[in-house]
FILUM-382270 format. One line per field, with one value per residue: chain; x, y, z of N, C-alpha, C, O in turn; residue number from 1. Coordinates in pm, whole numbers, plus 50000, padded with zeros to 5 digits. Each point is the difference from the previous one (the first is absolute). Layout:
miti <- (A, ...)
n.east <- (X, ...)
n.north <- (Y, ...)
n.up <- (Z, ...)
ca.east <- (X, ...)
ca.north <- (Y, ...)
ca.up <- (Z, ...)
c.east <- (X, ...)
c.north <- (Y, ...)
c.up <- (Z, ...)
o.east <- (X, ...)
o.north <- (Y, ...)
o.up <- (Z, ...)
pati <- (NUM, ...)
***
This chain:
miti <- (A, A, A, A, A, A, A, A, A, A, A, A, A, A, A, A, A, A, A, A, A, A, A, A, A, A, A, A, A, A, A, A, A, A, A, A, A, A, A, A, A, A, A, A, A, A, A, A, A, A, A, A, A, A, A, A, A, A, A, A, A, A, A, A, A, A, A, A, A, A, A, A, A, A, A, A, A, A, A, A, A, A, A, A, A)
n.east <- (10763, 49981, 50187, 49809, 50201, 49838, 50082, 50010, 49816, 49996, 50113, 49868, 49863, 50109, 50118, 49888, 49977, 50183, 50024, 49870, 50079, 50161, 49976, 49948, 50177, 49841, 49881, 50133, 49804, 50215, 49837, 50189, 50118, 49890, 49913, 50135, 50191, 49847, 50220, 49840, 50109, 50087, 50209, 50183, 50069, 50117, 50218, 50128, 50054, 50162, 50209, 50071, 50089, 50202, 50180, 50057, 50139, 50218, 50117, 50056, 50190, 50202, 50042, 50083, 50219, 50185, 50044, 50165, 50201, 49879, 50140, 49783, 50062, 49835, 49972, 50122, 49945, 49837, 50044, 50103, 49844, 49880, 50085, 50014, 49804)
n.north <- (65260, 49796, 50121, 49956, 50023, 50131, 50198, 50101, 50123, 50189, 50177, 50093, 49980, 49927, 50140, 50108, 49921, 50025, 50180, 50007, 49879, 50115, 50166, 49945, 50058, 50098, 49944, 50175, 49958, 50055, 50148, 50007, 49809, 49899, 50040, 49813, 49945, 49840, 50011, 49839, 50000, 49850, 49951, 50117, 49953, 49809, 50026, 50085, 49865, 49865, 50093, 49969, 49807, 49954, 50085, 49885, 49822, 50022, 50030, 49831, 49876, 50081, 49927, 49777, 49984, 50061, 49845, 49927, 49966, 50014, 49839, 49963, 50048, 50108, 50214, 50145, 50024, 50143, 50217, 50052, 50047, 50194, 50190, 50015, 50081)
n.up <- (24288, 49896, 49939, 49879, 49879, 49930, 49988, 50185, 50037, 49885, 50111, 50157, 49816, 49805, 49870, 49831, 49790, 49870, 49873, 49800, 49829, 49906, 49863, 49778, 49875, 50111, 49821, 50072, 49939, 49943, 50017, 49874, 50070, 49848, 50206, 49994, 50110, 50047, 50049, 49957, 50206, 49876, 50057, 49922, 49797, 49957, 50052, 49838, 49823, 50032, 49971, 49802, 49919, 50058, 49872, 49820, 50037, 50023, 49806, 49882, 50046, 49924, 49791, 49990, 50085, 49901, 49866, 50137, 49923, 50183, 50053, 50024, 50216, 50131, 49997, 50108, 50218, 50057, 50026, 50200, 50149, 49971, 50090, 50238, 50034)
ca.east <- (49946, 50093, 49928, 50065, 49931, 49937, 50109, 50084, 49919, 49987, 50123, 50069, 49882, 50046, 50089, 49921, 49920, 50088, 50025, 49881, 49982, 50096, 49977, 49850, 49976, 49923, 50070, 49919, 50039, 49962, 50004, 49997, 50019, 49874, 49986, 49919, 49955, 50086, 50036, 50016, 50016, 49866, 49944, 49964, 49874, 49881, 49974, 49937, 49863, 49927, 49973, 49896, 49871, 49964, 49961, 49874, 49898, 49990, 49929, 49863, 49930, 49993, 49899, 49877, 49969, 49971, 49861, 49912, 49970, 50061, 49918, 50028, 50072, 49898, 49969, 50122, 50009, 49893, 50045, 50115, 49956, 49938, 50098, 50094, 49927)
ca.north <- (49938, 50024, 50062, 49976, 50058, 49900, 49970, 49893, 49886, 49946, 49938, 49911, 49946, 49881, 50041, 50069, 49892, 49907, 50074, 50004, 49870, 49993, 50101, 50018, 50153, 50044, 50087, 50101, 50017, 50132, 50030, 50150, 50069, 49978, 49861, 49939, 49869, 49939, 49855, 49945, 49862, 49942, 49949, 50121, 50047, 49917, 50025, 50128, 49990, 49945, 50101, 50079, 49932, 50003, 50144, 50028, 49924, 50079, 50133, 49959, 49977, 50132, 50068, 49939, 50038, 50142, 50005, 49917, 49897, 49886, 49901, 49961, 49875, 49900, 49999, 49956, 49854, 49923, 50012, 49923, 49865, 49971, 50002, 49888, 49874)
ca.up <- (49871, 49889, 49889, 49874, 49891, 49920, 49911, 50059, 50014, 49872, 49958, 50104, 50070, 50073, 50121, 50095, 50071, 50080, 50127, 50074, 50060, 50105, 50106, 50028, 50015, 49892, 49901, 49931, 49849, 49968, 49856, 49979, 50133, 50083, 50032, 49899, 50040, 50096, 49996, 50132, 49998, 49977, 50137, 50058, 49928, 50054, 50136, 50007, 49953, 50113, 50098, 49939, 50019, 50150, 50052, 49928, 50081, 50115, 49962, 49969, 50134, 50074, 49938, 50044, 50135, 49990, 49932, 50073, 49900, 50067, 50050, 50149, 50005, 49965, 49843, 49940, 50017, 49909, 49861, 49970, 50013, 49874, 49901, 50016, 49979)
c.east <- (50094, 49915, 50084, 49912, 49949, 50099, 50092, 49922, 49991, 50129, 50058, 49898, 50047, 50074, 49910, 49903, 50069, 50031, 49875, 49977, 50094, 49956, 49853, 49969, 49924, 50083, 49887, 50051, 49945, 50005, 49986, 50014, 49886, 49975, 49892, 49946, 50091, 50013, 50010, 50000, 49851, 49931, 49957, 49869, 49877, 49972, 49929, 49858, 49923, 49965, 49895, 49857, 49961, 49953, 49859, 49882, 49980, 49922, 49847, 49921, 49978, 49880, 49876, 49951, 49949, 49856, 49892, 49936, 50061, 49892, 50024, 50066, 49910, 49977, 50128, 50022, 49907, 50048, 50112, 49967, 49942, 50106, 50097, 49932, 49958)
c.north <- (50052, 50063, 49974, 50071, 49897, 49950, 49888, 49876, 49925, 49922, 49892, 49934, 49874, 50034, 50073, 49889, 49908, 50083, 50015, 49878, 49981, 50084, 50009, 50139, 50044, 50098, 50091, 50024, 50143, 50017, 50141, 50073, 49978, 49863, 49948, 49870, 49955, 49860, 49955, 49834, 49930, 49941, 50122, 50060, 49923, 50027, 50139, 49978, 49931, 50088, 50109, 49947, 50000, 50138, 50033, 49931, 50087, 50122, 49965, 49983, 50120, 50085, 49951, 50040, 50146, 50014, 49928, 49889, 49866, 49913, 49982, 49865, 49871, 49982, 49950, 49846, 49920, 50014, 49908, 49852, 49956, 49993, 49879, 49865, 49975)
c.up <- (49901, 49890, 49874, 49900, 49901, 49890, 50060, 50020, 49871, 49958, 50098, 50093, 50092, 50140, 50120, 50074, 50094, 50139, 50084, 50074, 50112, 50120, 50051, 50032, 49887, 49917, 49943, 49856, 49961, 49839, 49991, 50138, 50089, 50035, 49898, 50044, 50117, 49973, 50132, 49975, 49988, 50140, 50089, 49951, 50045, 50145, 50004, 49967, 50110, 50121, 49954, 50022, 50145, 50039, 49934, 50088, 50131, 49981, 49980, 50153, 50078, 49937, 50033, 50126, 49995, 49933, 50082, 49915, 50055, 50050, 50147, 50001, 49969, 49857, 49931, 50008, 49914, 49863, 49966, 50011, 49865, 49897, 49993, 49969, 49861)
o.east <- (50047, 49882, 50123, 49879, 50059, 49996, 50030, 50055, 49999, 50001, 50083, 50022, 49970, 49972, 50018, 49977, 49943, 50000, 50005, 49953, 49960, 49995, 49967, 49905, 50047, 50090, 49898, 50117, 49881, 50079, 49905, 49954, 50009, 50031, 49900, 49886, 50107, 49901, 50077, 49953, 49904, 49879, 49899, 49917, 49898, 49882, 49908, 49914, 49887, 49893, 49926, 49907, 49883, 49902, 49918, 49892, 49885, 49915, 49914, 49891, 49898, 49932, 49906, 49880, 49890, 49923, 49881, 49880, 50084, 49885, 50113, 49999, 50037, 50005, 49991, 50033, 50039, 50000, 50000, 50062, 50033, 50003, 50032, 50072, 49938)
o.north <- (50113, 49970, 50010, 50017, 49892, 49882, 49905, 49890, 49877, 49895, 49916, 49983, 49986, 49948, 49977, 49997, 49952, 49945, 50004, 50005, 49934, 49951, 50027, 50029, 49969, 50065, 49958, 50030, 50029, 49935, 50058, 50112, 50043, 49916, 50064, 49969, 50056, 49934, 50053, 49942, 50050, 50002, 49994, 50045, 50058, 49999, 50015, 50054, 50041, 49992, 50055, 50067, 50023, 50019, 50069, 50055, 50023, 50037, 50071, 50049, 50014, 50069, 50077, 50025, 50027, 50086, 50005, 49975, 49941, 50043, 50011, 49924, 49905, 49889, 49908, 49931, 49901, 49900, 49938, 49918, 49890, 49909, 49946, 49905, 49898)
o.up <- (50006, 49984, 50004, 50013, 49994, 49964, 49928, 49991, 50002, 49936, 49964, 50120, 50119, 50108, 50120, 50121, 50098, 50110, 50123, 50114, 50095, 50113, 50115, 50072, 49890, 50052, 49947, 49978, 50011, 49933, 50054, 50023, 50116, 49915, 49966, 49967, 50024, 49966, 50079, 49902, 50057, 50022, 50071, 50078, 50037, 50037, 50081, 50069, 50028, 50060, 50082, 50045, 50029, 50072, 50062, 50017, 50039, 50080, 50052, 50030, 50068, 50076, 50020, 50018, 50047, 50045, 49968, 50005, 49932, 49995, 50047, 49903, 49932, 49946, 49919, 49904, 49938, 49928, 49894, 49933, 49956, 49917, 49895, 49971, 49972)
pati <- (1, 2, 3, 4, 5, 6, 7, 8, 9, 10, 11, 12, 13, 14, 15, 16, 17, 18, 19, 20, 21, 22, 23, 24, 25, 26, 27, 28, 29, 30, 31, 32, 33, 34, 35, 36, 37, 38, 39, 40, 41, 42, 43, 44, 45, 46, 47, 48, 49, 50, 51, 52, 53, 54, 55, 56, 57, 58, 59, 60, 61, 62, 63, 64, 65, 66, 67, 68, 69, 70, 71, 72, 73, 74, 75, 76, 77, 78, 79, 80, 81, 82, 83, 84, 85)
***
């Protein structure tokens, strides 16, 4: 991962974004020597957001199973039949 200081980002944003577009390598922006932000390609960001939504759904399902908050197959079919009609 590439690292840039915020001052360079301010001065050369177009060049940094062009390089990001070419390489698709995230850029860590630092301010006062500490991580401040990440620049990522827009398509990569959207893909990460979709992955997070999927993982959150899996987590919710696992939580429902552990809390025994699930339906039997028969009940689930009836529920889905009502929901889809």
